[in-house]
C-alpha positions in Angstrom: -11.7 44.2 -83.9 -12.8 40.8 -84.0 -14.8 38.6 -81.3 -11.6 37.0 -80.3 -9.2 40.0 -79.7 -12.1 41.4 -77.5 -12.0 38.5 -75.2 -8.6 38.0 -74.8 -8.5 41.9 -73.8 -11.1 41.4 -71.0 -9.2 38.4 -69.3 -6.7 40.9 -69.6 -8.3 43.1 -67.4 -9.6 40.8 -64.9 -6.1 39.3 -64.3 -4.8 43.0 -63.6 -8.0 43.6 -61.6 -7.0 40.4 -59.7 -3.6 41.2 -58.9 -4.6 44.6 -57.3 -7.5 43.0 -55.0 -4.6 40.4 -53.4 -2.1 43.4 -53.2 -4.7 45.5 -51.3 -5.1 42.5 -49.4 -1.6 41.5 -48.7 -1.2 45.5 -47.6 -4.1 45.2 -45.1 -2.9 42.0 -43.4 1.0 43.0 -42.8 -0.8 46.5 -41.4 -3.1 44.9 -38.6 0.2 41.6 -38.0 2.4 44.8 -37.6 -0.1 46.9 -35.4 -1.0 43.6 -33.3 3.0 43.1 -32.9 3.6 46.3 -31.8 0.4 46.1 -29.2 2.1 42.7 -27.5 5.3 44.6 -27.3 3.6 47.0 -25.3 1.9 44.5 -23.1 5.2 42.4 -22.9 7.1 45.7 -21.2 4.1 46.2 -19.1 4.3 43.0 -17.8 8.1 42.6 -16.8 8.3 45.8 -15.5 5.2 44.9 -13.2 7.2 41.5 -12.4 10.3 43.4 -11.5 8.5 45.5 -9.1 6.8 42.3 -7.5 10.1 40.2 -7.1 11.3 44.2 -5.4 8.4 43.5 -3.5 8.9 40.0 -2.5 12.6 40.2 -1.5 12.3 43.5 0.5 9.5 41.3 2.5 11.7 38.5 2.8 14.7 40.8 4.1 12.4 42.4 6.7 10.8 38.8 7.8 14.4 37.5 8.5 14.9 40.8 10.2 11.8 40.3 12.8 13.0 36.6 13.6 16.4 37.9 14.9 14.5 40.5 16.8 12.1 38.6 18.4 14.7 35.9 19.2 17.1 38.4 21.1 14.1 40.5 22.7 13.4 37.2 24.5 16.5 36.5 25.3 16.7 39.8 27.0 13.6 38.7 28.7 11.0 41.2 27.4 7.5 41.0 25.8 7.6 39.6 22.3 3.4 39.6 21.8 3.3 42.4 19.1 6.1 41.4 17.1 4.6 38.0 16.7 0.9 39.7 16.0 3.1 42.1 13.2 5.0 38.5 12.0 1.4 37.0 11.2 0.9 40.1 9.5 3.5 40.4 7.5 3.4 36.6 6.6 -0.4 37.3 5.2 0.9 40.4 2.8 3.8 37.8 1.4 1.0 34.9 1.1 -1.7 37.9 -0.5 1.5 39.3 -2.8 1.9 35.9 -4.0 -1.3 35.1 -4.9 -2.3 38.1 -6.2 0.0 39.6 -8.6 -2.2 40.6 -11.2 -3.7 43.4 -8.6 -0.1 44.1 -7.6 0.0 48.3 -6.6 3.2 49.8 -5.8 1.8 52.2 -3.9 0.3 50.2 -1.8 3.3 48.1 -1.1 5.8 50.9 -1.1 3.5 52.1 2.0 3.8 48.7 3.6 7.3 48.1 3.5 8.3 51.6 4.8 5.7 50.8 8.1 7.7 47.5 8.8 11.1 48.8 8.6 9.8 52.1 10.8 8.9 49.2 13.4 12.1 47.6 13.0 14.0 50.9 14.1 11.3 51.1 16.7 12.7 47.7 18.2 16.2 48.9 17.9 15.8 51.2 20.6 14.1 48.5 22.9 16.7 46.1 22.5 19.2 48.5 23.7 17.2 49.8 26.5 16.5 45.9 27.7 20.0 45.5 27.3 20.9 48.4 29.2 17.9 47.0 32.0 19.7 44.0 31.9 23.3 44.7 33.0 22.0 46.7 36.0 20.3 43.7 36.9 23.3 41.7 36.6 25.5 43.6 38.2 22.5 43.7 41.1 22.5 40.0 41.1 26.5 38.6 41.2 26.7 39.3 44.7 23.5 37.3 45.1 25.1 34.4 42.9 28.2 34.5 45.0 26.1 33.8 48.3 24.2 31.1 46.7 27.5 29.0 45.1 27.9 28.0 48.2 24.4 26.8 48.6 24.7 25.3 45.1 27.5 23.0 46.0 25.8 21.5 48.9 22.5 21.0 47.3 24.6 19.6 44.5 26.0 16.9 46.9 22.6 16.0 48.3 21.0 15.9 44.7 23.4 13.3 43.9 22.3 11.4 47.1 18.7 11.7 46.0 19.5 10.2 42.8 21.0 7.9 44.0 18.5 6.8 46.8 15.5 7.0 44.1 17.7 4.7 41.7 18.2 2.0 44.6 14.2 2.7 45.3 13.0 2.5 41.5 14.8 -0.9 41.5 13.5 -2.1 44.7 10.0 -1.3 43.3 10.5 -2.9 40.4 11.3 -6.1 42.5 8.7 -6.3 44.3 6.5 -5.8 41.4 8.2 -8.7 39.5 7.7 -10.9 43.5 4.2 -9.7 43.4 3.0 -11.6 40.2 0.9 -14.2 40.2 1.6 -17.7 39.0 -0.5 -20.6 37.6 0.3 -24.1 38.2 -1.2 -27.7 37.6 -2.3 -26.1 34.0 -4.7 -28.4 32.2 -6.6 -27.9 29.0 -10.3 -30.0 29.2 -12.5 -30.6 26.4 -16.1 -30.3 26.8 -18.7 -31.8 24.2 -22.2 -30.1 23.2 -23.5 -32.5 26.1 -21.2 -31.5 28.6 -19.0 -34.7 28.4 -15.8 -33.6 29.5 -12.2 -35.1 28.2 -8.9 -34.8 30.0 -5.4 -36.1 28.7 -4.4 -33.4 26.4 -5.3 -35.2 23.2 -8.8 -34.9 21.4 -10.6 -35.0 18.4 -12.0 -31.8 17.0 -15.5 -32.9 16.3 -16.0 -34.1 20.3 -14.8 -30.2 20.8 -17.2 -27.6 21.8 -15.9 -25.4 24.7 -12.3 -25.5 25.9 -12.0 -25.6 30.1 -8.9 -24.4 31.2 -8.2 -25.1 35.1 -5.0 -24.3 37.1 -4.0 -23.4 40.7 -2.4 -20.2 42.0 0.2 -21.0 43.9 0.9 -18.7 47.1 2.4 -15.2 47.1 2.6 -13.5 50.1 3.6 -10.2 48.6 0.7 -10.0 46.2 -1.8 -8.0 47.0 -5.2 -10.1 47.9 -7.9 -7.9 46.0 -9.9 -9.0 42.7 -7.9 -9.8 39.8 -8.7 -10.3 35.7 -7.2 -13.3 34.4 -6.6 -13.5 30.5 -6.3 -16.9 28.6 -5.3 -16.6 25.1 -5.2 -19.8 23.0 -3.0 -20.2 20.2 -3.6 -22.4 17.4 -0.7 -24.5 15.5 0.2 -21.4 13.0 0.3 -18.9 16.3 -2.7 -17.3 15.7 -5.1 -16.5 18.5 -8.3 -18.1 18.7 -11.4 -15.1 19.3 -14.9 -14.2 19.2 -15.9 -11.1 20.2 -19.5 -12.5 20.6 -18.7 -14.9 23.2 -16.5 -12.7 25.5 -12.8 -12.2 23.6 -11.6 -8.8 23.7 -7.9 -7.4 24.0 -6.1 -5.8 26.9 -2.3 -4.0 27.6 0.9 -6.1 27.8 4.2 -5.0 27.1 2.8 -1.6 25.7 0.8 -3.0 23.6 -3.1 -4.4 22.5 -2.9 -7.9 22.9 -6.1 -10.1 22.1 -7.6 -12.6 24.5 -9.8 -15.3 24.0 -11.6 -15.4 27.1 -11.0 -14.1 30.6 -12.3 -14.9 34.6 -12.3 -12.2 37.4 -11.3 -13.6 40.6 -10.8 -12.6 44.4 -6.8 -13.7 45.0 -7.1 -15.1 48.5 -3.3 -16.8 48.6 -4.6 -20.2 49.2 -3.7 -22.1 46.4 -6.7 -21.5 45.1 -8.3 -23.7 41.4 -9.5 -21.2 39.2 -11.2 -22.2 36.0 -11.6 -20.1 32.3 -14.0 -21.3 29.5 -13.9 -20.5 25.9 -15.8 -21.6 23.4 -15.0 -21.7 19.8 -18.2 -20.6 18.7 -19.4 -23.8 16.7 -15.9 -23.1 14.3 -14.3 -26.1 13.4 -10.2 -27.1 15.6 -8.0 -27.5 12.9 -5.3 -30.4 13.8 -2.1 -30.0 16.0 -0.5 -28.5 18.5 -2.3 -25.8 20.7 -1.0 -23.5 23.4 -3.0 -22.1 26.1 -1.4 -18.6 27.7 -2.2 -17.2 31.1 -1.7 -13.7 32.1 -2.7 -11.5 35.0 -1.5 -7.6 35.8 0.5 -7.1 33.1 2.3 -10.5 33.4 2.2 -13.9 31.9 1.5 -15.7 34.5 1.8 -19.8 33.0 1.3 -21.9 29.9 0.0 -25.2 28.8 -1.0 -27.0 26.1 -3.3 -30.1 24.1 -3.3 -31.5 21.4 -6.7 -31.9 18.6 -6.1 -34.8 16.0 
C-alpha cells in the first residue's frame, strides 16, 4: 500500500470519528434540553395552581369584608356595640395585606382555617342582629305612647324655636351694626417727611433723598359707642406699585384683616379717650431709597380700615 493511500484512509477514519463525537454531543444536548423543559413545565404547573389558590383566598376574604361592613352598619343602626366587629375588621384587613405581600409563603391550610373562622363569626353576628331587632320592636312599642304625648309638646317647641331663631337673627344683626358703629375713624391724616437730622417737611410732596422716616399724624373722631380702652393702630405704607413698605428689624409685622394675614409697616398702641385725640405713628425706611411716585398710607384698628392718606416722592 502506498503512502498516499494510507494517508487518505487515516483522514477518512478521523472524519468518521469527528462525526461520531458531534452526533453524541447533539444527543446529550437534546437530552438535557428536554429534561429542563419537563422540569420547567412542572414548576409552571405548581405556580399556576398556587396562584389560583391565592386568588380564591383573596376573593373569599374580600367577600367576608363586604359582609362584615354590612353587619357593622346593621348593628350600629340597631343600637348595638360594634367594638369587637371593628377589631375583627382590622384583623381581616391585615390578613388580606399579608396575603398580598407574601404570595410565595402562602399556605392553603392556614387560610382555609382563617376563612372558616371568619364565616363562623358572621353567623354568630346574624343571631345578634336578630336579637337586637326583637328587642328594638319591644322598645318601639313602649315608646309609641310616649311619642304621642311628646308630639303636642314638639309643636309648641317648634313655634318657640322659630321665635328664638328670629330673635337670634335680629340680635346678631344688631350686634353687627353696633360693632360697625364702634369702629374708630381717623381724620386729618397727614404724612410728614423727617430727615436724618430730624427736620420735618409737610405738604405731601418730598424729595427721596430728604426722607429718613415718615411721620403719620391724625385725629380720632369722637365715638360714644367705642370702648375707651387700649387699642393698637396699624400703619401700612404702599409704594407706587402697591407693595407694602416693611422692615421687620424696625417694627414691621403682620395682623389679621378679613380673615387673612396682612403685613403692616408700623404700629402704635394708644388708649382711646373719645376726645378727638391726636395720634402719631413713625415708620423708618431702614436706609432704603424710596422710588418716585404716589404712596398710600392706610390705617387699621380692631379689624377695620379707619382711614387713608397719601404723599408723593419726587
